[in-house]
C-alpha positions in Angstrom: -71.1 85.7 85.5 -68.5 84.4 87.9 -69.4 80.7 87.2 -69.0 81.4 83.5 -65.7 82.8 83.8 -64.6 79.9 86.1 -66.0 77.4 83.6 -64.3 79.1 80.5 -61.0 79.2 82.3 -61.1 75.6 83.2 -62.2 74.6 79.6 -59.2 76.8 78.0 -56.7 75.0 80.5 -58.0 71.6 79.5 -57.3 72.3 75.9 -53.9 73.8 76.2 -51.5 71.5 74.2 -48.2 71.7 75.8 -45.9 68.8 74.8 -43.0 68.3 77.2 -40.5 67.3 74.4 -40.9 67.9 70.7 -38.0 66.1 69.2 -35.3 67.7 66.9 -35.1 71.4 67.2 -36.8 71.5 70.6 -35.2 74.2 73.0 -35.6 74.0 76.9 -34.3 76.3 79.4 -34.5 75.7 83.1 -33.7 77.7 86.3 -33.9 76.4 89.9 -32.3 75.7 93.2 -29.6 73.1 93.8 -29.3 71.3 97.1 -26.4 69.1 98.4 -24.5 68.4 101.5 -22.9 71.7 102.7 -24.3 73.9 100.0 -27.2 75.3 98.3 -27.2 77.1 95.1 -28.5 78.2 91.7 -28.8 75.7 88.7 -29.5 76.8 85.2 -29.5 74.5 82.1 -30.2 74.5 78.4 -31.1 71.6 76.2 -31.3 71.3 72.5 -33.3 68.5 70.7 -31.1 66.7 68.1 -33.4 63.8 67.5 -36.7 62.4 68.3 -35.6 61.2 71.8 -32.1 62.8 72.2 -31.1 66.2 73.5 -27.7 67.8 74.2 -27.1 70.7 76.5 -25.2 72.5 79.1 -25.8 72.8 82.9 -24.2 75.1 85.3 -24.4 75.3 89.1 -23.1 78.0 91.5 -23.0 77.2 95.1 -24.3 80.2 97.3 -25.1 79.0 100.9 -21.8 77.6 102.0 -20.4 77.8 105.6 -17.6 79.9 105.9 -15.6 77.0 107.6 -15.4 75.3 104.2 -13.1 77.9 102.8 -14.6 77.4 99.3 -13.3 79.6 96.5 -15.0 80.3 93.1 -13.5 77.1 91.6 -15.0 75.0 94.3 -18.4 76.9 94.1 -18.7 76.9 90.3 -19.4 74.0 87.9 -20.4 73.6 84.3 -21.4 70.5 82.5 -22.0 69.3 78.9 -25.1 66.9 79.0 -26.7 64.2 76.9 -30.2 63.3 77.6 -32.4 60.4 76.5 -36.0 62.1 76.6 -38.3 59.3 77.3 -41.6 61.0 77.9 -43.2 59.6 74.7 -41.9 56.1 75.6 -43.3 55.8 79.1 -46.3 57.6 77.7 -47.7 58.9 81.1 -48.8 62.3 79.8 -47.9 64.3 76.7 -47.0 67.2 79.2 -44.4 64.9 81.1 -40.8 64.1 80.1 -38.5 61.9 82.0 -34.7 62.1 80.8 -32.0 60.0 82.0 -28.6 61.1 80.8 -24.9 61.5 81.2 -22.7 64.7 81.9 -19.1 65.6 81.6 -18.3 68.6 84.0 -15.4 70.4 85.5 -15.5 68.2 88.5 -16.6 64.8 87.3 -18.2 62.4 84.8 -21.7 61.7 86.1 -25.4 60.7 85.4 -28.5 62.5 85.9 -32.4 61.5 86.0 -34.7 64.4 85.4 -38.5 65.0 85.1 -40.3 68.0 83.5 -44.1 68.7 83.5 -45.5 71.6 81.4 -48.6 73.3 82.5 -48.7 75.4 79.1 -46.8 75.5 75.9 -44.1 77.8 77.5 -44.0 77.0 81.4 -43.5 74.0 83.5 -41.4 72.6 86.5 -38.6 70.2 86.7 -36.7 68.2 89.2 -33.3 66.5 88.7 -31.1 64.1 90.5 -27.2 64.0 89.8 -24.6 61.6 90.9 -21.0 61.7 90.0 -19.7 58.3 88.5 -16.1 59.1 88.2 -14.4 62.1 90.1 -11.3 63.7 88.3 -9.5 64.1 91.7 -9.0 60.6 93.3 -7.4 61.8 96.4 -9.4 62.4 99.5 -11.5 65.4 98.9 -11.7 68.3 101.3 -15.3 69.4 102.3 -14.9 72.4 99.8 -13.7 69.9 96.9 -16.9 67.8 97.7 -19.2 70.6 96.4 -20.6 69.3 93.1 -18.8 66.0 93.6 -21.7 64.2 95.5 -25.5 63.5 95.0 -27.2 66.6 94.3 -31.1 67.5 93.7 -32.3 70.4 91.7 -35.8 71.8 91.1 -37.4 74.7 89.6 -39.0 76.2 86.5 -38.7 75.0 82.8 -39.4 77.2 79.9 -39.8 76.2 76.1 -37.9 78.7 74.0 
């Protein structure tokens, strides 16, 4: 009986149709951890499909794990960004459950770029990782360590959900 349950479970997982990006009208919500020099934090994002391979969204990060010596206030810890993604999962055609999305973002701290990847295990749940880099910082002066938060290379990873 145990073998039958295991076989049925494996077969049901094999036939799950979890598409990573479905085009216009697609909704993705992501929540995860953010890592950068001198800070770790929480990242949340939402993307809405506006075309076959294009999505627009918002991303916000709040830095939690900061050394007290940095003297970072709320404005240093918080960032929100409008983002544009080119969802290329169906172009690179690795797996229908996989999406890779390079993009641009316009935030409170800088104008930047990102490269993200999502993999869905089911219709509603998957994992993501994302790499962000500032292309142009709004403050061109020498930045304090607190001002460098969200103004440097960052890595985020966590869970992604179809809404």
